[in-house]
N, C-alpha and C positions, 0 to 999 in steps of 0.2 A: 467578498474576498475569494479569489480563485488561486488554487494551489495545484501545481503539477506534481505527480508522484511517480518516481522512477525506482527501479530495483534491478539488481543483477545485470548491470551493464558490462561488467567484467572487462574494464579497461577500454571500452569502445563507446565514446560519448557522442559520436557524430550524429547518430539518429536522435539522441536526446536533444542536442542542439537544434536539429532540424525541426523537431516537434515544437520546441519552445518558440522558435521564430514564427512558425506557421500559426500556432495557437494564439500567441501574444499579439499577432496582427489582427485577430478577431475579437479577443477579449483580454483584459488586463490580467497579468499573472503577478501576484504579490510575492510569492515565494515558491521554493521547490523543496520537496521532501525526497530523500534518497534512503532506501531501506537496506543498503548494504550490498557488498560484493560488486564493486570495491568501494571502500570508504574514500579512497583517494579520488574516485570519480566525482564524488560530491564536491570536493575541494576544487577540482578542475572545472566543473560546471559553474561554481561560484565565480571563479576567475574569468571564465570565458563569457559568461552571460551578465555579470554584474547585477545579480539579484541575490537575495538572501537564500542560502541553501542549508537545510538542517539534515544531517546524515547520521547514520549509526553503522557500526561495523557488522560484517557478516562472518560466516564460517571461513570463507576464503581470505578474510582479513586477519585471521588467527584468533577470532573471538571464540572463547570456550566457556564464557560465563554469560549470564543474562544481561545484555547491554541494551538499554532503551532510553528514549527521551519522551517526555510528554510536553505538548505544546498547547497553549490555551488559545483557541480560535473564538471568533464571535459567537459561535453556536455551542461551544463547550470544549472540553479537553480531548485531545487526540494523542494516542500513543504511537510512536515509531519504534519498530523492533524488526530484526531480520527474520526471526521465527524458528531458527534451527534448534534452539534450546527448548522450545515449547512444543516440539514434535509436530509441526504443521504439515509434514509429509503424510501424517496419518489422521489427525483430527485437530479440532479447534478448541477443545475444552480448556486446556491450560492457558492458551493465549487470551481467550475470552475472559476468564476469571482474573488473569493478571491485569487486564485493562480495567475491569470493574473495580478491582482492589485499589487502583490508583485514580478512581473517579473519572475514567475516560468513557466517552460516549462512542468512540470509534478507535480502531486500531489499524494501522498501515503496516504491512509486513511483506516479505518476499520469500526467497529461498527455493520455492517450488518451480519458479519460472512459468507458472500457470495463473492467469488472471482470475480474480475473485471480486465480485461486487454484491455483497450480501447484507441487506439492511432494509428497514430498521428491525431491531430486535433488542435483545439484552445489550449487545454491542454490535456496532456496524463494522463488518469485516471488509477490508480493502487490500487486495494484492494486485499491484499494477501489472504483474507478469514481467516479461523481459523483452526489451527491444532488440537484443542481439542474439539471445539463445532461447527462444520460446520452446516449450515442451508440451507433451501430452496432446499434440494436434492443435495447439493454440497458435495464434498469429502474434507477430511482433506487436507489443502493446505497452501502454502506460496508463495512468489514471489521472482524472481531473476532479478535484474536490471544489465544491462551492459552499462557502460557510458565511452565513449572516445570522444576526440574532434571531433565534427561534427557527432557523432553517439550515438544513445540512443535506447536501446531495453529493453523490459520487457517480462517475461514469468511467467506463473503460474506453480509452481511445486506441484505435488500431492504426498503426503506422501508415499502412497503405491508404486508408480512408482520409487521414489528415493530409497526407502529401498529395493525393489526387483531387482534393477539394470537395469530396463528398461528405465530409464531416462538417456539421454546423453546430455552433454553441446552442445549448438548450435554452428555452425560454425560462425566465425567472419563476413562472407560475408552475412549472412541472419539471420532474426529474427526467433525465435522459438515460437511454440504455437500460430501461427497466428499473431505474433507481427510484427511491422514495424519499420523502422528507423524513428527517429525524432530528430531534433536538436532544441535547444531553444535559448533564449536570454541570453547568458552568459554575465555577467557584467565585465568579465575580471579579477575578483579578484581571489586570491588563494582560495583553498578549505576551507570552513568554514561554520558557521551556525549563525542564529540569531533567536530571539524570537519575538512573537508579539501577539496582541489581538486587536479586533476591532468590528465593527458593521456588521449586516447582510446586504447582497446585493443580487441582482438577475442577471441572465444572464447565458450563457453557453449552454450545450447540454447534451443529453443522447443517448445511443444506445441500440438496442434490444439485449436481451439475455446476457446482461452484467450488471446486477443490475437493477436499475430503468430504464424502457424502454418504447418504443412505443411513439406515438404522444402526449399522455397525459403527458409524462415525469415521469410516475409512474411505479414502478416495477410490473411485471405481477402478478395478484392475487389481486391487489387493496386493498381495506379496510380490507377484510377478512384476506389477507396475512399479513397485518400490525398487526392485532390482534394476529395471530398465531405465528408470527415471530418477536415479539417485542423485542428490544435489551436492553432497559434500565433495570439495576439491574440484569443482567444475565452475 
């Protein structure tokens, strides 16, 4: 099963549509995840592309509480959340523990507009970045998840590479873009999703060069980067 992951399209879905048509011509896309900002973009993609789309609200959708969904894939459960309530501008501790608490092997999030592909570990962390407003020196991007029983991969897809034909689907035997196999704690249920909200927690990890990083658990650039790269309201 292949799933395209988008986030932070901010009302401009033309590039997401272009990516879908290019990628689906090379490999079947079963569904789309949209990690917020804007949630209406998820609805627009579902209508335009006629594929199942699962979305969550972001801070620019007016979400001030912890809004998430969990989806059971062939390899295990995956969480979708925007991430602003979990402090992903600074670290991945809370978002990692939240996913663990709900039995998820991976979490897809957005908000920072910077791509992340970090796994395997306690929790596989996936931020597709933004196709319309990339930040932090990143390029326009989204993500592609491959999920089969006992096998989970994710890769970052860059818009220019997909559109100019230099991107090629990964072989089933190996991950792409430095990704690795991971398998999670599937609860044995059929594919589905649920919703939830809850309180903040701590725990988890972060990795260098993939969003919040280093021993301090903060993205490189620290406080100045936070000011220059602030996500709320954009």
